Kinemage of the C-alpha trace (Angstrom):
@kinemage 1
@onewidth
@group {chain A} dominant
@subgroup {mainchain}
@vectorlist {calphas} color= white
{ca unk a 1} P 25.277 -1.086 2.329
{ca unk a 2} L 22.645 -3.534 3.612
{ca unk a 3} L 19.903 -0.939 3.127
{ca unk a 4} L 20.940 -0.407 -0.492
{ca unk a 5} L 20.887 -4.163 -1.143
{ca unk a 6} L 17.433 -4.418 0.460
{ca unk a 7} L 16.204 -1.518 -1.702
{ca unk a 8} L 17.509 -3.210 -4.852
{ca unk a 9} L 15.875 -6.510 -3.824
{ca unk a 10} L 12.562 -4.747 -3.101
{ca unk a 11} L 12.691 -2.981 -6.468
{ca unk a 12} L 13.426 -6.294 -8.204
{ca unk a 13} L 10.484 -7.997 -6.520
{ca unk a 14} L 8.249 -5.051 -7.393
{ca unk a 15} L 9.255 -5.110 -11.053
{ca unk a 16} L 8.348 -8.813 -11.199
{ca unk a 17} L 5.031 -8.314 -9.408
{ca unk a 18} L 6.265 -10.376 -6.439
{ca unk a 19} L 6.508 -7.597 -3.843
{ca unk a 20} L 3.987 -7.263 -1.047
{ca unk a 21} L 1.686 -4.264 -0.827
{ca unk a 22} L -0.876 -2.967 1.625
{ca unk a 23} L -4.206 -2.320 -0.075
{ca unk a 24} L -6.451 0.031 1.904
{ca unk a 25} L -10.076 0.592 0.984
{ca unk a 26} L -12.014 3.467 2.530
{ca unk a 27} L -15.723 4.198 2.348
{ca unk a 28} L -15.332 7.919 3.008
{ca unk a 29} L -13.623 9.042 0.877
{ca unk a 30} L -14.425 6.234 -1.553
{ca unk a 31} L -10.796 5.404 -2.349
{ca unk a 32} L -8.303 2.610 -2.721
{ca unk a 33} L -4.748 3.243 -1.560
{ca unk a 34} L -1.636 1.123 -2.044
{ca unk a 35} L 1.358 1.361 0.276
{ca unk a 36} L 4.604 -0.435 -0.404
{ca unk a 37} L 6.432 -2.235 -1.791
{ca unk a 38} L 7.599 -4.602 0.930
{ca unk a 39} L 9.902 -7.628 0.696
{ca unk a 40} L 7.577 -9.921 2.646
{ca unk a 41} L 4.101 -10.092 4.148
{ca unk a 42} L 5.376 -9.799 7.717
{ca unk a 43} L 7.082 -6.509 6.934
{ca unk a 44} L 3.920 -5.180 5.273
{ca unk a 45} L 1.662 -6.332 8.109
{ca unk a 46} L 3.922 -4.518 10.559
{ca unk a 47} L 3.318 -1.247 8.713
{ca unk a 48} L -0.489 -1.498 8.410
{ca unk a 49} L -1.207 0.193 11.751
{ca unk a 50} L 0.748 3.346 10.860
{ca unk a 51} L -0.997 3.772 7.499
{ca unk a 52} L -4.424 3.233 9.072
{ca unk a 53} L -3.631 5.799 11.782
{ca unk a 54} L -2.606 8.341 9.136
{ca unk a 55} L -5.876 7.835 7.248
{ca unk a 56} L -7.902 8.039 10.467
{ca unk a 57} L -6.152 11.331 11.268
{ca unk a 58} L -7.339 12.548 7.861
{ca unk a 59} L -10.929 11.546 8.847
{ca unk a 60} L -11.168 8.517 6.565
{ca unk a 61} L -13.985 6.132 7.509
{ca unk a 62} L -14.808 2.506 6.794
{ca unk a 63} L -11.178 1.450 6.532
{ca unk a 64} L -10.396 -2.098 5.397
{ca unk a 65} L -6.901 -3.444 4.765
{ca unk a 66} L -5.393 -6.378 2.954
{ca unk a 67} L -1.761 -7.385 2.553
{ca unk a 68} L -1.175 -8.994 -0.813
{ca unk a 69} L 1.249 -9.536 -3.635
{ca unk a 70} L 0.406 -7.276 -6.519
{ca unk a 71} L 1.799 -4.624 -8.802
{ca unk a 72} L -0.457 -1.584 -8.504
{ca unk a 73} L -0.561 0.694 -11.499
{ca unk a 74} L -1.827 3.586 -9.373
{ca unk a 75} L -1.135 4.241 -5.707
{ca unk a 76} L -4.355 6.175 -5.059
{ca unk a 77} L -7.679 5.666 -6.791
{ca unk a 78} L -10.603 8.002 -6.024
{ca unk a 79} L -13.647 6.002 -7.069
{ca unk a 80} L -16.026 8.992 -6.867
{ca unk a 81} L -14.138 11.241 -9.275
{ca unk a 82} L -12.202 8.646 -11.252
{ca unk a 83} L -8.965 10.464 -10.357
{ca unk a 84} L -5.846 8.487 -9.689
{ca unk a 85} L -2.251 9.183 -8.833
């Protein structure tokens, strides 16, 4: 029950643009990734390490992260090809 309430609250915050997201920029590939949404910055910051490890395992280089409130339109943006998903 508590998980369902948390999911509804997260969805509500996301719809209003008040949820927290992890923005990850990589040099190689030249991409921007968004991971989330999260209810608060602390929760998002706690997840950064796992997402960075996953990208490192996929040979991404030049990884920079930022936790911020936003409402990404696309979760992955490939700046070299202009593709997004």
